[in-house]
N, CA and C atoms as an extended XYZ file, in Angstrom:
480
Properties=species:S:1:pos:R:3:atomname:S:1:resname:S:1:resid:I:1 pbc="F F F"
N         0.607       -1.169        0.272 N   MET     1
C        -0.205       -0.401       -0.007 CA  MET     1
C         0.931        0.914        0.250 C   MET     1
N         2.222        1.452        0.517 N   LEU     2
C         2.936        2.299        0.669 CA  LEU     2
C         4.000        2.644       -0.616 C   LEU     2
N         3.874        1.559       -1.278 N   TYR     3
C         4.899        1.370       -2.072 CA  TYR     3
C         4.926        2.253       -3.278 C   TYR     3
N         3.979        3.203       -3.541 N   ALA     4
C         4.049        4.693       -4.359 CA  ALA     4
C         5.132        5.612       -3.649 C   ALA     4
N         4.507        5.701       -1.927 N   ASP     5
C         5.138        7.025       -1.301 CA  ASP     5
C         6.728        5.931       -0.958 C   ASP     5
N         6.702        4.899       -0.639 N   LEU     6
C         8.264        5.005       -0.708 CA  LEU     6
C         9.378        4.785       -2.246 C   LEU     6
N         8.671        5.093       -3.228 N   ARG     7
C         9.602        4.798       -4.331 CA  ARG     7
C         9.564        6.481       -4.693 C   ARG     7
N         8.672        7.219       -4.123 N   GLU     8
C         8.710        9.027       -4.079 CA  GLU     8
C         9.667        9.217       -2.988 C   GLU     8
N         9.679        8.682       -1.850 N   ILE     9
C        10.691        8.970       -1.352 CA  ILE     9
C        12.275        8.884       -1.636 C   ILE     9
N        12.621        7.819       -2.234 N   ALA    10
C        13.324        7.311       -2.774 CA  ALA    10
C        13.851        8.267       -4.030 C   ALA    10
N        12.868        8.568       -4.698 N   HIS    11
C        13.116        9.502       -5.725 CA  HIS    11
C        13.853       10.622       -5.206 C   HIS    11
N        13.126       10.931       -4.463 N   ARG    12
C        13.975       12.351       -3.738 CA  ARG    12
C        14.743       12.341       -3.601 C   ARG    12
N        15.452       11.240       -2.553 N   GLN    13
C        16.799       10.619       -2.652 CA  GLN    13
C        17.826       10.854       -3.775 C   GLN    13
N        17.421       10.390       -4.426 N   LEU    14
C        18.310       10.461       -5.748 CA  LEU    14
C        18.234       11.358       -6.004 C   LEU    14
N        17.672       12.764       -5.928 N   LEU    15
C        17.448       14.112       -6.748 CA  LEU    15
C        18.472       14.374       -5.502 C   LEU    15
N        18.393       14.938       -4.256 N   ARG    16
C        19.416       14.913       -3.483 CA  ARG    16
C        20.988       14.400       -3.974 C   ARG    16
N        20.878       13.733       -4.476 N   LEU    17
C        22.137       12.930       -4.452 CA  LEU    17
C        22.876       13.030       -6.248 C   LEU    17
N        22.110       14.696       -6.737 N   GLY    18
C        22.266       14.911       -7.993 CA  GLY    18
C        21.340       14.001       -9.409 C   GLY    18
N        20.678       13.207       -8.828 N   GLY    19
C        20.167       12.320      -10.177 CA  GLY    19
C        21.328       11.067      -10.298 C   GLY    19
N        21.767       10.583       -9.495 N   ASN    20
C        22.753        9.689       -9.902 CA  ASN    20
C        22.661        8.634      -10.855 C   ASN    20
N        22.873        8.236      -11.818 N   PRO    21
C        22.277        7.237      -13.063 CA  PRO    21
C        22.604        5.822      -12.690 C   PRO    21
N        23.539        5.903      -11.610 N   THR    22
C        23.854        4.178      -11.043 CA  THR    22
C        22.923        3.601      -10.219 C   THR    22
N        22.547        4.815       -9.562 N   LEU    23
C        21.457        3.893       -8.479 CA  LEU    23
C        19.970        4.330       -8.782 C   LEU    23
N        19.046        3.181       -8.968 N   GLN    24
C        17.836        3.678       -9.394 CA  GLN    24
C        16.836        3.624       -7.825 C   GLN    24
N        15.643        3.780       -8.337 N   THR    25
C        14.759        4.519       -7.555 CA  THR    25
C        14.187        3.268       -6.644 C   THR    25
N        13.737        2.172       -8.014 N   THR    26
C        13.672        1.021       -7.344 CA  THR    26
C        14.658        0.359       -6.741 C   THR    26
N        15.338        0.453       -7.082 N   ALA    27
C        16.962       -0.374       -6.571 CA  ALA    27
C        16.830        0.048       -4.970 C   ALA    27
N        16.611        1.239       -4.452 N   ILE    28
C        16.546        1.380       -3.232 CA  ILE    28
C        15.545        1.220       -2.222 C   ILE    28
N        14.297        1.303       -2.810 N   VAL    29
C        12.901        0.647       -2.267 CA  VAL    29
C        13.148       -0.883       -2.000 C   VAL    29
N        13.741       -1.779       -2.916 N   ASN    30
C        13.882       -3.001       -3.061 CA  ASN    30
C        15.011       -3.486       -1.566 C   ASN    30
N        16.309       -2.651       -1.613 N   GLU    31
C        17.128       -2.749       -0.807 CA  GLU    31
C        16.829       -2.411        0.657 C   GLU    31
N        15.731       -1.117        0.672 N   ALA    32
C        15.626       -0.869        1.825 CA  ALA    32
C        14.430       -1.996        2.386 C   ALA    32
N        13.640       -2.233        1.238 N   TYR    33
C        12.463       -3.453        1.948 CA  TYR    33
C        13.506       -4.598        2.397 C   TYR    33
N        14.761       -5.220        1.860 N   LEU    34
C        15.060       -6.359        2.619 CA  LEU    34
C        15.915       -6.272        3.663 C   LEU    34
N        16.140       -4.788        3.850 N   LYS    35
C        17.215       -4.420        5.131 CA  LYS    35
C        15.635       -4.456        6.177 C   LYS    35
N        14.737       -4.180        5.942 N   LEU    36
C        13.291       -4.300        6.787 CA  LEU    36
C        13.178       -5.756        7.208 C   LEU    36
N        12.783       -6.524        5.742 N   LYS    37
C        12.574       -7.902        6.169 CA  LYS    37
C        13.254       -8.505        7.354 C   LYS    37
N        14.825       -8.440        6.938 N   LYS    38
C        15.860       -9.019        7.959 CA  LYS    38
C        16.058       -8.834        9.443 C   LYS    38
N        15.243       -7.585        9.679 N   SER    39
C        14.984       -6.815       11.300 CA  SER    39
C        14.060       -7.702       12.024 C   SER    39
N        14.363       -7.544       13.397 N   SER    40
C        13.151       -7.890       13.897 CA  SER    40
C        11.934       -6.907       14.253 C   SER    40
N        12.379       -5.827       14.075 N   GLY    41
C        11.124       -4.855       14.634 CA  GLY    41
C        10.201       -4.687       13.533 C   GLY    41
N         8.620       -4.529       14.644 N   HIS    42
C         7.720       -4.153       13.887 CA  HIS    42
C         7.210       -2.374       13.594 C   HIS    42
N         6.264       -2.238       12.314 N   ALA    43
C         6.151       -0.728       12.493 CA  ALA    43
C         4.259       -0.851       13.242 C   ALA    43
N         4.174        0.457       13.529 N   TYR    44
C         2.692        0.617       14.378 CA  TYR    44
C         2.042        1.204       13.788 C   TYR    44
N         2.162        1.570       12.578 N   ASN    45
C         1.753        2.466       11.951 CA  ASN    45
C         2.404        2.690       10.440 C   ASN    45
N         1.766        3.411        9.714 N   SER    46
C         2.311        3.772        8.435 CA  SER    46
C         3.234        5.211        8.414 C   SER    46
N         2.842        5.558        9.696 N   ALA    47
C         3.997        6.987        9.937 CA  ALA    47
C         5.353        6.250       10.393 C   ALA    47
N         4.814        5.199       11.324 N   HIS    48
C         6.209        4.888       12.363 CA  HIS    48
C         7.176        4.078       10.669 C   HIS    48
N         6.364        3.149       10.168 N   PHE    49
C         6.476        2.465        9.141 CA  PHE    49
C         7.923        3.746        8.317 C   PHE    49
N         7.429        4.765        7.858 N   LEU    50
C         8.190        5.622        7.054 CA  LEU    50
C         9.134        6.004        7.764 C   LEU    50
N         9.349        6.397        8.985 N   ALA    51
C        10.100        6.291        9.789 CA  ALA    51
C        11.535        5.749       10.237 C   ALA    51
N        10.963        4.258       10.100 N   ILE    52
C        11.930        2.914       10.203 CA  ILE    52
C        12.191        2.787        8.658 C   ILE    52
N        11.494        3.138        7.882 N   ILE    53
C        12.560        2.850        5.900 CA  ILE    53
C        13.339        4.195        5.632 C   ILE    53
N        12.781        5.395        6.385 N   ALA    54
C        14.024        6.309        6.181 CA  ALA    54
C        15.438        5.851        6.731 C   ALA    54
N        15.400        5.214        8.076 N   THR    55
C        16.859        4.571        8.545 CA  THR    55
C        16.940        3.643        7.671 C   THR    55
N        16.439        2.797        6.832 N   ALA    56
C        17.113        1.716        6.116 CA  ALA    56
C        17.070        2.405        4.684 C   ALA    56
N        16.628        3.708        4.504 N   MET    57
C        17.629        3.729        3.364 CA  MET    57
C        18.739        4.442        3.014 C   MET    57
N        18.553        4.872        4.226 N   ARG    58
C        19.907        5.643        4.705 CA  ARG    58
C        20.740        5.116        4.445 C   ARG    58
N        20.546        3.579        5.237 N   HIS    59
C        22.214        2.565        5.338 CA  HIS    59
C        22.089        2.321        3.604 C   HIS    59
N        21.359        2.152        3.053 N   VAL    60
C        21.283        1.845        1.636 CA  VAL    60
C        21.709        2.368        0.860 C   VAL    60
N        22.261        3.936        1.149 N   VAL    61
C        22.590        5.100        0.046 CA  VAL    61
C        23.958        5.056        0.803 C   VAL    61
N        24.305        4.824        2.198 N   ILE    62
C        25.204        5.017        2.330 CA  ILE    62
C        26.305        3.936        2.049 C   ILE    62
N        25.280        2.664        2.287 N   ASP    63
C        26.557        1.344        1.198 CA  ASP    63
C        26.685        1.589        0.638 C   ASP    63
N        26.049        2.079       -0.544 N   TYR    64
C        26.328        2.892       -1.650 CA  TYR    64
C        27.487        3.364       -1.724 C   TYR    64
N        27.548        4.017       -1.354 N   ALA    65
C        28.784        4.968       -0.664 CA  ALA    65
C        30.198        4.567       -0.692 C   ALA    65
N        29.664        4.001        0.364 N   ARG    66
C        31.163        3.023        0.950 CA  ARG    66
C        31.641        1.714       -0.330 C   ARG    66
N        30.748        1.701       -1.143 N   THR    67
C        31.230        0.716       -2.265 CA  THR    67
C        31.409        1.951       -3.438 C   THR    67
N        31.664        2.282       -3.665 N   ARG    68
C        31.780        4.057       -4.759 CA  ARG    68
C        33.238        3.553       -4.290 C   ARG    68
N        33.339        4.040       -2.915 N   ARG    69
C        34.814        4.941       -2.950 CA  ARG    69
C        35.602        3.629       -2.174 C   ARG    69
N        34.627        2.509       -2.430 N   ALA    70
C        36.016        1.198       -2.258 CA  ALA    70
C        36.481        0.799       -3.810 C   ALA    70
N        35.465        1.273       -4.654 N   GLU    71
C        35.594        1.171       -6.400 CA  GLU    71
C        37.117        2.157       -6.497 C   GLU    71
N        36.591        3.473       -6.468 N   LYS    72
C        37.343        4.279       -6.354 CA  LYS    72
C        38.540        4.552       -6.095 C   LYS    72
N        38.799        3.468       -4.783 N   ARG    73
C        40.417        3.333       -3.823 CA  ARG    73
C        40.798        2.107       -5.110 C   ARG    73
N        40.507        1.101       -5.679 N   GLY    74
C        40.878        0.387       -6.601 CA  GLY    74
C        40.037       -1.190       -6.434 C   GLY    74
N        39.693       -1.250       -5.134 N   GLY    75
C        39.045       -2.253       -5.275 CA  GLY    75
C        39.084       -3.643       -6.060 C   GLY    75
N        40.268       -3.688       -6.170 N   GLY    76
C        40.912       -5.202       -7.054 CA  GLY    76
C        40.884       -5.307       -8.513 C   GLY    76
N        40.634       -3.741       -9.021 N   ALA    77
C        40.298       -3.425      -10.249 CA  ALA    77
C        41.199       -2.678      -10.893 C   ALA    77
N        41.490       -2.947      -12.355 N   ALA    78
C        42.222       -2.727      -13.158 CA  ALA    78
C        42.168       -0.833      -13.157 C   ALA    78
N        43.001        0.311      -13.208 N   HIS    79
C        42.452        1.892      -13.248 CA  HIS    79
C        42.176        1.881      -14.587 C   HIS    79
N        40.626        2.336      -14.438 N   VAL    80
C        40.434        3.123      -15.685 CA  VAL    80
C        39.874        4.377      -15.354 C   VAL    80
N        40.166        5.258      -16.586 N   GLU    81
C        39.652        7.110      -16.253 CA  GLU    81
C        38.386        6.941      -16.241 C   GLU    81
N        37.452        8.049      -15.366 N   LEU    82
C        36.559        7.666      -15.310 CA  LEU    82
C        36.122        9.343      -16.079 C   LEU    82
N        34.750        8.658      -16.198 N   GLU    83
C        33.789       10.021      -17.088 CA  GLU    83
C        33.521       10.965      -16.062 C   GLU    83
N        33.308       12.366      -16.463 N   GLU    84
C        32.507       13.146      -15.613 CA  GLU    84
C        31.950       13.045      -14.979 C   GLU    84
N        30.669       12.447      -15.499 N   CYS    85
C        29.931       12.575      -14.551 CA  CYS    85
C        29.667       11.201      -13.416 C   CYS    85
N        30.600       10.237      -13.870 N   HIS    86
C        31.461        9.312      -12.590 CA  HIS    86
C        32.344       10.448      -11.194 C   HIS    86
N        33.043       11.309      -12.226 N   ALA    87
C        33.795       11.617      -10.955 CA  ALA    87
C        32.596       12.880       -9.581 C   ALA    87
N        31.803       12.726       -9.804 N   SER    88
C        30.764       13.571       -9.380 CA  SER    88
C        30.147       12.804       -7.948 C   SER    88
N        30.030       11.740       -8.697 N   VAL    89
C        29.784       10.665       -7.735 CA  VAL    89
C        30.075       10.254       -6.680 C   VAL    89
N        31.826       10.327       -7.267 N   GLU    90
C        32.990       10.097       -6.038 CA  GLU    90
C        32.697       10.892       -5.520 C   GLU    90
N        32.575       12.241       -5.497 N   ALA    91
C        32.904       12.914       -4.398 CA  ALA    91
C        31.723       13.422       -3.490 C   ALA    91
N        30.239       12.894       -4.358 N   GLN    92
C        28.660       12.815       -3.139 CA  GLN    92
C        29.282       11.429       -2.092 C   GLN    92
N        30.064       10.856       -2.984 N   ALA    93
C        29.927        9.054       -1.849 CA  ALA    93
C        30.900        9.867       -0.948 C   ALA    93
N        32.060       10.296       -0.960 N   GLU    94
C        32.943       10.857        0.405 CA  GLU    94
C        31.759       11.821        1.076 C   GLU    94
N        31.560       12.666        0.770 N   GLU    95
C        30.138       13.642        1.150 CA  GLU    95
C        29.247       13.005        2.201 C   GLU    95
N        28.968       12.066        1.270 N   LEU    96
C        28.113       11.259        2.598 CA  LEU    96
C        28.576       10.516        3.528 C   LEU    96
N        29.606        9.672        3.356 N   LEU    97
C        30.423        9.119        4.419 CA  LEU    97
C        30.572       10.164        5.640 C   LEU    97
N        31.244       11.228        5.332 N   ALA    98
C        31.390       12.036        5.517 CA  ALA    98
C        30.233       12.742        6.529 C   ALA    98
N        29.211       12.976        5.876 N   LEU    99
C        27.717       12.754        6.571 CA  LEU    99
C        27.201       11.321        7.894 C   LEU    99
N        27.767       10.812        6.812 N   ASN   100
C        27.184        9.257        7.832 CA  ASN   100
C        28.191        9.161        9.580 C   ASN   100
N        29.785        9.765        9.358 N   ASP   101
C        29.931        9.686       10.438 CA  ASP   101
C        29.623       11.056       11.446 C   ASP   101
N        29.080       11.799       11.061 N   ALA   102
C        28.301       12.933       11.680 CA  ALA   102
C        27.398       12.842       12.273 C   ALA   102
N        26.246       11.398       11.695 N   ILE   103
C        25.291       10.859       12.000 CA  ILE   103
C        25.784        9.994       12.888 C   ILE   103
N        26.619        9.369       13.113 N   GLN   104
C        27.189        8.672       14.056 CA  GLN   104
C        27.218        8.865       15.377 C   GLN   104
N        27.904       10.243       15.235 N   ASN   105
C        28.505       11.148       16.585 CA  ASN   105
C        27.507       11.492       17.104 C   ASN   105
N        26.242       11.822       16.476 N   LEU   106
C        25.353       13.094       16.785 CA  LEU   106
C        24.374       11.633       17.513 C   LEU   106
N        24.069       10.463       17.076 N   SER   107
C        23.488        9.304       17.444 CA  SER   107
C        24.091        9.109       19.184 C   SER   107
N        25.343        9.053       19.378 N   ALA   108
C        25.698        8.956       20.497 CA  ALA   108
C        25.590        9.851       22.009 C   ALA   108
N        24.980       11.398       20.980 N   LEU   109
C        24.725       12.530       21.979 CA  LEU   109
C        22.997       12.114       22.260 C   LEU   109
N        22.026       11.894       20.657 N   ASN   110
C        20.846       12.013       21.224 CA  ASN   110
C        20.140       11.527       19.888 C   ASN   110
N        19.789        9.971       19.934 N   PRO   111
C        19.761        9.570       18.690 CA  PRO   111
C        18.265       10.020       18.054 C   PRO   111
N        17.248       10.913       19.059 N   ARG   112
C        15.965       11.734       18.586 CA  ARG   112
C        16.425       12.578       17.149 C   ARG   112
N        17.639       13.070       17.539 N   LEU   113
C        17.959       13.934       16.893 CA  LEU   113
C        17.912       13.435       15.360 C   LEU   113
N        19.173       12.179       15.378 N   VAL   114
C        19.318       11.292       14.045 CA  VAL   114
C        18.120       10.822       13.591 C   VAL   114
N        17.108       10.378       13.808 N   LYS   115
C        15.867       10.132       13.455 CA  LYS   115
C        15.125       11.167       13.108 C   LYS   115
N        15.134       12.625       13.593 N   ILE   116
C        14.361       13.448       13.019 CA  ILE   116
C        14.933       13.911       11.451 C   ILE   116
N        16.503       13.532       11.741 N   PHE   117
C        16.929       14.099       10.280 CA  PHE   117
C        17.218       13.343        9.354 C   PHE   117
N        17.056       11.700        9.908 N   GLU   118
C        16.607       10.814        8.962 CA  GLU   118
C        15.322       10.938        8.504 C   GLU   118
N        14.683       11.323        9.038 N   CYS   119
C        13.020       11.263        8.543 CA  CYS   119
C        13.107       12.814        7.258 C   CYS   119
N        13.583       13.650        7.912 N   LYS   120
C        13.418       15.087        7.226 CA  LYS   120
C        14.569       14.742        6.083 C   LYS   120
N        15.616       14.105        6.106 N   PHE   121
C        16.324       14.101        4.799 CA  PHE   121
C        16.921       13.154        3.994 C   PHE   121
N        16.950       12.348        4.352 N   PHE   122
C        16.826       10.688        3.674 CA  PHE   122
C        15.372       10.207        3.116 C   PHE   122
N        14.138       10.757        4.331 N   SER   123
C        12.389       10.348        3.669 CA  SER   123
C        11.919       11.392        2.983 C   SER   123
N        12.629       12.788        3.237 N   GLY   124
C        11.956       14.072        3.079 CA  GLY   124
C        10.335       14.250        3.502 C   GLY   124
N        10.479       14.041        4.662 N   LEU   125
C         9.071       14.083        5.146 CA  LEU   125
C         8.971       15.657        6.079 C   LEU   125
N         7.607       15.843        5.635 N   ASN   126
C         7.685       17.229        5.934 CA  ASN   126
C         7.457       17.061        7.677 C   ASN   126
N         7.847       18.464        8.230 N   ASP   127
C         7.126       18.465       10.012 CA  ASP   127
C         6.219       17.870       10.289 C   ASP   127
N         4.979       17.799       10.237 N   GLN   128
C         3.840       17.158       10.661 CA  GLN   128
C         4.191       15.949       10.600 C   GLN   128
N         4.966       15.183        9.248 N   GLU   129
C         4.835       13.676        8.927 CA  GLU   129
C         6.187       13.169        9.819 C   GLU   129
N         6.846       13.915       10.206 N   THR   130
C         8.017       13.242       10.860 CA  THR   130
C         7.797       13.455       12.281 C   THR   130
N         6.727       14.418       12.496 N   ALA   131
C         6.151       14.297       14.216 CA  ALA   131
C         5.393       13.146       14.165 C   ALA   131
N         4.161       12.923       13.747 N   ASP   132
C         3.449       11.908       13.183 CA  ASP   132
C         4.496       10.296       13.439 C   ASP   132
N         5.778       10.451       12.707 N   ALA   133
C         6.068        8.838       12.623 CA  ALA   133
C         6.683        8.850       13.949 C   ALA   133
N         7.067        9.786       14.716 N   LEU   134
C         8.075        9.772       15.895 CA  LEU   134
C         7.363        9.810       17.586 C   LEU   134
N         5.965       10.369       16.907 N   GLY   135
C         5.166       10.706       18.004 CA  GLY   135
C         5.481       11.674       18.704 C   GLY   135
N         6.025       12.831       18.011 N   ILE   136
C         6.172       13.941       19.150 CA  ILE   136
C         5.363       14.724       18.350 C   ILE   136
N         5.565       16.274       19.304 N   SER   137
C         4.789       17.309       18.637 CA  SER   137
C         5.680       17.800       17.217 C   SER   137
N         4.737       18.267       16.322 N   LYS   138
C         5.712       19.186       15.169 CA  LYS   138
C         6.326       20.023       15.541 C   LYS   138
N         6.293       21.157       16.736 N   ARG   139
C         7.073       21.969       17.619 CA  ARG   139
C         8.390       21.746       17.566 C   ARG   139
N         8.119       20.547       18.614 N   THR   140
C         9.642       19.450       19.058 CA  THR   140
C        10.478       19.270       17.882 C   THR   140
N         9.757       18.621       16.428 N   ALA   141
C        10.314       18.143       15.028 CA  ALA   141
C        11.090       19.488       14.533 C   ALA   141
N        10.413       20.422       14.393 N   GLN   142
C        10.820       21.501       13.961 CA  GLN   142
C        11.954       22.137       14.991 C   GLN   142
N        12.083       22.124       16.052 N   ARG   143
C        13.100       22.330       17.177 CA  ARG   143
C        13.973       21.068       16.770 C   ARG   143
N        13.766       20.499       17.071 N   ASP   144
C        14.779       19.411       17.020 CA  ASP   144
C        15.841       18.944       15.259 C   ASP   144
N        15.168       19.648       14.572 N   TRP   145
C        15.049       19.323       13.169 CA  TRP   145
C        16.741       20.217       13.058 C   TRP   145
N        16.083       21.745       13.592 N   ARG   146
C        17.672       22.741       13.763 CA  ARG   146
C        18.483       22.500       14.826 C   ARG   146
N        18.088       21.871       15.733 N   LYS   147
C        19.429       21.160       16.270 CA  LYS   147
C        20.214       20.056       15.552 C   LYS   147
N        19.542       19.240       14.715 N   ALA   148
C        20.008       18.340       14.083 CA  ALA   148
C        21.288       18.999       13.336 C   ALA   148
N        20.590       19.716       12.191 N   LYS   149
C        21.471       20.648       11.409 CA  LYS   149
C        22.601       21.545       11.651 C   LYS   149
N        22.532       21.939       13.213 N   ALA   150
C        23.555       22.709       13.557 CA  ALA   150
C        24.642       21.724       13.868 C   ALA   150
N        23.906       20.712       14.754 N   PHE   151
C        25.479       19.817       14.810 CA  PHE   151
C        25.993       19.341       14.134 C   PHE   151
N        25.262       18.766       12.644 N   LEU   152
C        25.991       17.891       11.903 CA  LEU   152
C        26.845       19.173       11.173 C   LEU   152
N        26.131       20.199       10.154 N   SER   153
C        26.855       21.384       10.115 CA  SER   153
C        28.436       21.453       10.514 C   SER   153
N        28.265       21.568       12.087 N   GLU   154
C        29.461       22.275       13.080 CA  GLU   154
C        30.029       20.880       12.803 C   GLU   154
N        30.134       19.586       13.003 N   PHE   155
C        30.686       18.291       12.717 CA  PHE   155
C        31.467       18.431       11.440 C   PHE   155
N        30.978       18.838       10.530 N   LEU   156
C        31.403       18.686        9.242 CA  LEU   156
C        32.728       19.654        8.969 C   LEU   156
N        32.174       20.729        9.337 N   VAL   157
C        33.385       22.324        9.310 CA  VAL   157
C        33.940       21.910        9.973 C   VAL   157
N        33.988       20.806       11.372 N   ASP   158
C        35.319       20.896       11.509 CA  ASP   158
C        35.802       19.394       11.958 C   ASP   158
N        35.665       18.764       10.633 N   HIS   159
C        36.576       17.398       10.570 CA  HIS   159
C        36.669       17.471        8.979 C   HIS   159
N        36.704       18.376        8.385 N   GLN   160
C        36.999       18.672        7.059 CA  GLN   160
C        38.311       18.779        6.750 C   GLN   160
């Protein structure tokens, strides 16, 4: 029932990545679903499911970035010159991995801020949808969104 919503979320994610030609909407949705199927958790409602899928999609995109970085660093393959479009994908992989490091540091301080960030950034949920997914007020979601962005921005600047 939520497949169309999931595809829309994945599509927004791809747009955020610059329309990556090697990663497809369907692949993100399918990989995220497989990650969820392996887990033992259950969603309480559709909003909660969207919050959970945001985390799974983040993991899919980060895993993809790690793979791209490994390929960039050799990965056992012969050296081949990259085309311009692949160079931008490689740069985005590095940025995504840096963002993932920042998210992991934020998680140690405040896991709810990470959930807010995942819902808004990786799933593209609005303030109300994020609040509903996490069982908090819209105002709290907005406040936490600002806190998460501030922490992550500062972390990324400090660790460049």
